[in-house]
C-alpha positions as CSV (number, residue, x, y, z in Angstrom):
1,X,19.0,2.4,18.0
2,X,16.7,0.6,20.4
3,X,14.0,3.3,20.1
4,X,14.1,3.1,16.3
5,X,13.5,-0.6,16.4
6,X,11.0,-0.5,19.3
7,X,8.2,1.3,17.3
8,X,8.0,-1.1,14.3
9,X,8.1,-4.1,16.6
10,X,5.4,-2.7,18.9
11,X,3.2,-1.9,15.9
12,X,3.7,-5.4,14.5
13,X,2.9,-7.0,17.8
14,X,-0.3,-5.0,18.4
15,X,-1.6,-5.6,14.9
16,X,-1.0,-9.3,15.0
17,X,-2.6,-9.7,18.5
18,X,-5.7,-7.9,17.2
19,X,-5.9,-10.0,14.1
20,X,-5.3,-13.2,16.1
21,X,-8.3,-12.4,18.3
22,X,-10.3,-11.5,15.2
23,X,-9.4,-14.8,13.5
24,X,-11.3,-16.8,16.1
25,X,-14.6,-15.2,15.1
26,X,-14.2,-15.0,11.3
27,X,-14.4,-17.4,8.4
28,X,-12.1,-18.0,5.4
29,X,-13.8,-15.2,3.4
30,X,-13.2,-12.5,6.0
31,X,-9.6,-13.8,6.6
32,X,-8.9,-13.5,2.8
33,X,-10.1,-9.9,2.9
34,X,-7.9,-9.1,5.9
35,X,-4.9,-10.4,3.9
36,X,-5.9,-8.3,0.9
37,X,-6.1,-5.2,3.2
38,X,-2.4,-5.8,4.0
39,X,-1.5,-6.2,0.3
40,X,-3.4,-3.0,-0.6
41,X,-1.7,-1.1,2.3
42,X,1.7,-2.2,0.9
43,X,0.6,-1.1,-2.6
44,X,-0.7,2.3,-1.4
45,X,2.3,3.1,0.8
46,X,4.7,2.4,-2.1
47,X,2.8,4.5,-4.6
48,X,2.5,7.4,-2.1
49,X,6.2,7.8,-2.1
50,X,6.1,8.7,-5.9
51,X,2.7,10.3,-6.2
52,X,2.4,11.9,-2.8
53,X,5.9,12.9,-1.6
54,X,7.7,13.3,-4.9
55,X,4.7,14.9,-6.7
56,X,4.9,12.7,-9.8
57,X,1.9,10.9,-11.3
58,X,2.5,7.2,-12.0
59,X,-0.1,4.9,-13.5
60,X,2.1,1.9,-13.9
61,X,2.1,0.3,-10.5
62,X,0.2,-2.8,-11.7
63,X,3.2,-3.5,-14.0
64,X,5.7,-3.5,-11.1
65,X,3.4,-5.8,-9.1
66,X,3.1,-8.1,-12.1
67,X,6.9,-8.3,-12.4
68,X,7.2,-9.2,-8.7
69,X,4.4,-11.7,-8.7
70,X,5.5,-13.6,-11.8
71,X,9.2,-13.6,-10.6
72,X,8.2,-15.1,-7.2
73,X,5.8,-17.6,-8.7
74,X,8.4,-18.7,-11.3
75,X,10.8,-19.6,-8.5
76,X,8.1,-21.3,-6.4
77,X,6.7,-23.4,-9.2
78,X,9.7,-24.0,-11.5
79,X,12.8,-23.9,-9.2
80,X,12.1,-25.3,-5.6
81,X,9.6,-25.1,-2.9
82,X,9.3,-27.0,0.4
83,X,6.5,-27.2,3.1
84,X,6.6,-25.7,6.6
85,X,9.1,-23.2,7.9
86,X,11.6,-23.8,5.0
87,X,8.8,-23.0,2.6
88,X,8.1,-19.7,4.4
89,X,11.7,-18.8,4.3
90,X,11.9,-19.6,0.5
91,X,8.8,-17.5,-0.1
92,X,10.5,-14.6,1.7
93,X,13.6,-15.0,-0.5
94,X,11.6,-15.2,-3.7
95,X,9.5,-12.2,-2.7
96,X,12.7,-10.2,-2.2
97,X,13.9,-11.5,-5.6
98,X,10.6,-10.3,-7.1
99,X,10.9,-6.9,-5.5
100,X,14.5,-6.5,-6.7
101,X,13.5,-7.4,-10.3
102,X,10.6,-4.9,-10.0
103,X,13.1,-2.3,-8.7
104,X,15.3,-3.0,-11.7
105,X,12.3,-2.5,-14.0
106,X,11.5,0.7,-12.2
107,X,15.0,2.0,-12.7
108,X,14.9,1.1,-16.4
109,X,11.6,2.8,-16.9
110,X,12.2,5.7,-14.6
111,X,15.6,6.8,-15.8
112,X,14.4,8.1,-19.2
113,X,10.7,8.8,-18.3
114,X,11.2,10.7,-15.1
115,X,12.6,13.6,-17.0
116,X,9.0,14.2,-18.0
117,X,6.4,15.8,-15.8
118,X,2.7,15.6,-15.1
119,X,0.4,14.0,-17.7
120,X,3.3,13.0,-19.9
121,X,4.8,10.8,-17.1
122,X,1.4,9.3,-16.4
123,X,1.1,8.3,-20.1
124,X,4.6,6.7,-20.1
125,X,4.0,4.7,-16.9
126,X,0.6,3.6,-18.2
127,X,2.2,2.4,-21.4
128,X,4.8,0.5,-19.3
129,X,2.1,-1.3,-17.4
130,X,0.3,-2.3,-20.6
131,X,3.6,-3.5,-22.2
132,X,4.2,-5.8,-19.2
133,X,0.7,-7.2,-19.4
134,X,0.9,-7.9,-23.2
135,X,4.4,-9.4,-22.8
136,X,3.0,-11.8,-20.1
137,X,0.1,-12.7,-22.4
138,X,2.6,-14.0,-24.9
139,X,4.9,-15.9,-22.6
140,X,3.7,-19.4,-22.7
141,X,6.2,-20.8,-20.2
142,X,4.5,-18.4,-17.7
143,X,1.0,-19.6,-18.6
144,X,0.2,-17.0,-21.2
145,X,-3.4,-15.8,-21.1
146,X,-4.3,-18.8,-18.9
147,X,-2.1,-17.6,-16.1
148,X,-0.6,-19.8,-13.4
149,X,-2.8,-21.9,-11.1
150,X,-2.0,-24.0,-8.1
151,X,0.5,-21.5,-6.6
152,X,1.5,-22.9,-3.1
153,X,-0.1,-20.8,-0.4
154,X,1.9,-19.6,2.6
155,X,2.2,-22.8,4.7
156,X,1.2,-23.5,8.2
157,X,4.0,-24.1,10.8
158,X,4.3,-27.0,13.1
159,X,6.0,-26.3,16.5
160,X,6.1,-29.5,18.4
161,X,2.5,-30.5,18.9
162,X,1.2,-27.0,18.3
163,X,0.3,-25.9,14.7
164,X,0.1,-22.3,13.6
165,X,-2.6,-22.0,10.9
166,X,-1.6,-20.7,7.5
167,X,-3.8,-17.6,8.0
168,X,-1.8,-16.4,11.0
169,X,1.5,-17.2,9.3
170,X,0.4,-15.4,6.2
171,X,-0.8,-12.4,8.1
172,X,2.3,-12.2,10.2
173,X,4.5,-12.4,7.1
174,X,2.5,-9.8,5.2
175,X,2.2,-7.4,8.1
176,X,5.9,-7.7,8.7
177,X,6.4,-6.4,5.1
178,X,3.9,-3.7,5.6
179,X,5.6,-2.5,8.8
180,X,9.0,-2.6,7.2
181,X,7.6,-0.6,4.2
182,X,5.8,2.0,6.5
183,X,8.8,2.7,8.8
184,X,11.3,2.7,6.0
185,X,9.3,5.3,4.1
186,X,8.6,7.2,7.4
187,X,12.3,7.4,8.2
188,X,13.2,8.3,4.7
189,X,10.5,10.9,4.0
190,X,10.7,12.7,7.3
191,X,14.5,12.8,7.3
192,X,16.8,15.5,6.0
193,X,17.1,13.5,2.7
194,X,13.4,13.4,2.5
195,X,13.3,17.2,2.1
196,X,14.6,16.7,-1.5
197,X,11.4,14.7,-2.3
198,X,9.3,17.5,-0.9
199,X,11.4,20.1,-2.8
200,X,10.8,18.3,-6.1
201,X,7.1,18.1,-5.3
202,X,6.6,21.8,-4.4
203,X,8.8,23.4,-7.1
204,X,11.1,21.3,-9.3
205,X,12.8,24.3,-10.9
206,X,13.5,25.9,-7.5
207,X,14.9,22.6,-6.3
208,X,17.2,22.4,-9.2
209,X,18.4,25.9,-8.6
210,X,19.2,24.9,-5.0
211,X,21.4,22.1,-6.2
212,X,18.9,19.2,-5.8
213,X,19.5,16.5,-8.5
214,X,15.8,16.2,-9.3
215,X,16.0,13.4,-11.8
216,X,18.1,11.3,-9.5
217,X,15.8,11.9,-6.6
218,X,12.7,10.9,-8.7
219,X,14.5,7.8,-9.9
220,X,15.4,6.7,-6.4
221,X,11.9,7.2,-5.2
222,X,10.6,5.3,-8.2
223,X,13.0,2.4,-7.6
224,X,12.1,2.1,-3.9
225,X,8.4,2.3,-4.7
226,X,8.8,-0.4,-7.4
227,X,10.5,-2.7,-5.0
228,X,7.7,-2.7,-2.5
229,X,5.2,-2.9,-5.3
230,X,6.9,-6.1,-6.5
231,X,6.7,-7.6,-2.9
232,X,3.0,-6.7,-2.8
233,X,2.5,-8.5,-6.1
234,X,4.2,-11.7,-4.8
235,X,2.0,-11.6,-1.6
236,X,-1.1,-11.3,-3.8
237,X,0.0,-14.3,-5.8
238,X,0.4,-16.5,-2.8
239,X,-2.9,-15.3,-1.2
240,X,-5.0,-16.1,-4.3
241,X,-3.0,-19.1,-5.5
242,X,-3.6,-18.0,-9.1
243,X,-2.4,-15.1,-11.2
244,X,-2.9,-14.1,-14.8
245,X,-2.1,-11.0,-16.9
246,X,-5.7,-9.9,-16.3
247,X,-4.9,-9.8,-12.5
248,X,-2.6,-6.8,-13.2
249,X,-4.8,-4.6,-15.5
250,X,-5.0,-0.8,-15.7
251,X,-7.8,-0.9,-13.1
252,X,-5.3,-2.1,-10.4
253,X,-3.1,0.9,-11.0
254,X,-6.2,3.2,-10.8
255,X,-7.2,1.5,-7.6
256,X,-3.8,2.3,-6.1
257,X,-4.1,5.9,-7.1
258,X,-7.5,6.1,-5.5
259,X,-6.1,4.9,-2.2
260,X,-3.3,7.5,-2.3
261,X,-5.6,10.4,-3.2
262,X,-8.3,9.3,-0.7
263,X,-5.9,8.9,2.2
264,X,-4.1,12.1,1.4
265,X,-1.1,12.8,-1.0
266,X,1.9,12.7,1.3
267,X,0.3,11.0,4.3
268,X,1.5,7.4,5.1
269,X,-1.1,6.8,7.8
270,X,-3.8,8.2,5.5
271,X,-2.8,5.6,2.9
272,X,-3.2,2.8,5.4
273,X,-6.7,4.0,6.3
274,X,-7.7,4.5,2.7
275,X,-6.4,1.0,1.7
276,X,-8.6,-0.5,4.4
277,X,-11.7,1.5,3.3
278,X,-11.2,0.7,-0.4
279,X,-10.8,-3.0,0.3
280,X,-13.7,-3.4,2.8
281,X,-16.3,-1.1,1.3
282,X,-17.2,-3.1,-1.9
283,X,-17.4,-6.3,0.2
284,X,-19.4,-4.7,3.0
285,X,-22.0,-3.6,0.3
286,X,-22.3,-7.1,-1.2
287,X,-25.4,-8.0,0.9
288,X,-27.3,-5.2,-0.8
289,X,-27.5,-7.3,-3.9
290,X,-29.4,-10.0,-2.1
291,X,-31.8,-7.4,-0.6
292,X,-32.5,-5.4,-3.7
293,X,-31.8,-8.0,-6.4
294,X,-29.6,-5.5,-8.2
295,X,-25.8,-5.1,-7.8
296,X,-25.5,-1.5,-6.6
297,X,-22.2,-2.0,-5.0
298,X,-20.1,0.0,-7.5
299,X,-22.7,2.7,-7.8
300,X,-22.7,3.3,-4.0
301,X,-18.9,2.8,-3.9
302,X,-18.4,5.5,-6.5
303,X,-20.9,7.9,-4.9
304,X,-19.1,7.5,-1.6
305,X,-15.8,8.3,-3.1
306,X,-17.3,11.4,-4.8
307,X,-18.8,12.6,-1.6
308,X,-15.6,12.1,0.4
309,X,-13.6,14.0,-2.2
310,X,-16.1,16.9,-2.2
311,X,-16.1,17.1,1.6
312,X,-12.3,16.4,1.9
313,X,-10.7,17.5,-1.4
314,X,-7.2,17.0,0.0
315,X,-8.0,13.5,1.2
316,X,-8.9,12.2,4.6
317,X,-5.6,13.2,6.2
318,X,-4.3,15.8,3.7
319,X,-0.5,15.8,3.9
320,X,-0.5,15.2,7.7
321,X,0.1,12.1,9.7
322,X,-2.1,10.6,12.4
323,X,0.1,11.9,15.3
324,X,-0.2,15.5,14.0
325,X,-4.0,15.1,13.7
326,X,-4.2,13.7,17.2
327,X,-2.1,16.5,18.7
328,X,-4.2,19.1,16.8
329,X,-7.4,17.5,18.1
330,X,-6.1,17.5,21.7
331,X,-5.0,21.1,21.4
332,X,-8.4,22.2,20.0
333,X,-10.2,20.3,22.8
334,X,-8.1,21.9,25.5
335,X,-8.6,25.3,24.0
336,X,-12.4,24.7,24.0
337,X,-12.3,23.6,27.7
338,X,-10.2,26.7,28.6
339,X,-12.6,29.0,26.7
340,X,-15.6,27.4,28.4
341,X,-14.0,27.7,31.8
342,X,-13.2,31.4,31.2
343,X,-16.8,32.1,30.1
344,X,-18.1,30.4,33.3
345,X,-15.8,32.4,35.5
346,X,-16.8,35.6,33.8
347,X,-20.5,34.8,34.1
348,X,-20.0,34.0,37.8
349,X,-18.2,37.3,38.4
350,X,-20.9,39.3,36.6
351,X,-23.7,37.6,38.5
352,X,-21.9,38.3,41.8
């Protein structure tokens, strides 16, 4: 049990120490982008469970994020909120509530629609995301098309005479969710139960013939993915302090799919790397507009994605995880060293 808990805690500690050191040398703009990296990591990891491991094609992730975001914001703005440590605790409770409501929405959508496959499922989930957006446009008590402004950000915490800034508190809170999501999916997908996900992905008919309840497996994956998508939506709302139906458009779902495909379908560590790249790349290209006078960011961004997918059609990591790639690289390096040593010894023998 200790070894199972040690890895998530160690990962959380290392990431927070690195960001704490980085926070001393960055401004509010960079800090906001760091927080958005964590949100996108959570979004990409949750979608990878459905698109990558289960082999389905969902385009409705923005809808689940909207459900989670509006649920959390409703509690924060309409029910009760307090500053300080109590406020952070309440945000955590409200985020869980948003995730649970998003999971319920995922169950209601997934139960009838996950009997479909391929493009048909993509159309159904796309329609669900648009239905959520249109419904929110017409709900005046949730701001309607104007959205909701003035959402309380994640508060700073005062410990005696020492104050922890809201950025560090927000990053610790968000990264904790990302670590929980990553290791939950890791334990699930690489367990005996996770083989049913892979069976559905590889051959659904063969999986049914072997006794795998394919519809139930897909619905469970959909519900768990929806839960973490709802949590990601609640985090996004608190980081931006403003949400509207336009914040959860079809493009957000497409962005999530790009992260999953770019990182590798069925690679959790690949999704983390891809989420960081997709978040940072458009912002890193922003100075080009000042130099050229033309906004070429999206052109270069799109070309970069095209080139990456041509060079690596299975994504950056394929369906492998970082430990496998690291071990493979070490094995290849050792073989090259052994081959070079054998050649040197053979040349030395021939010369003698």
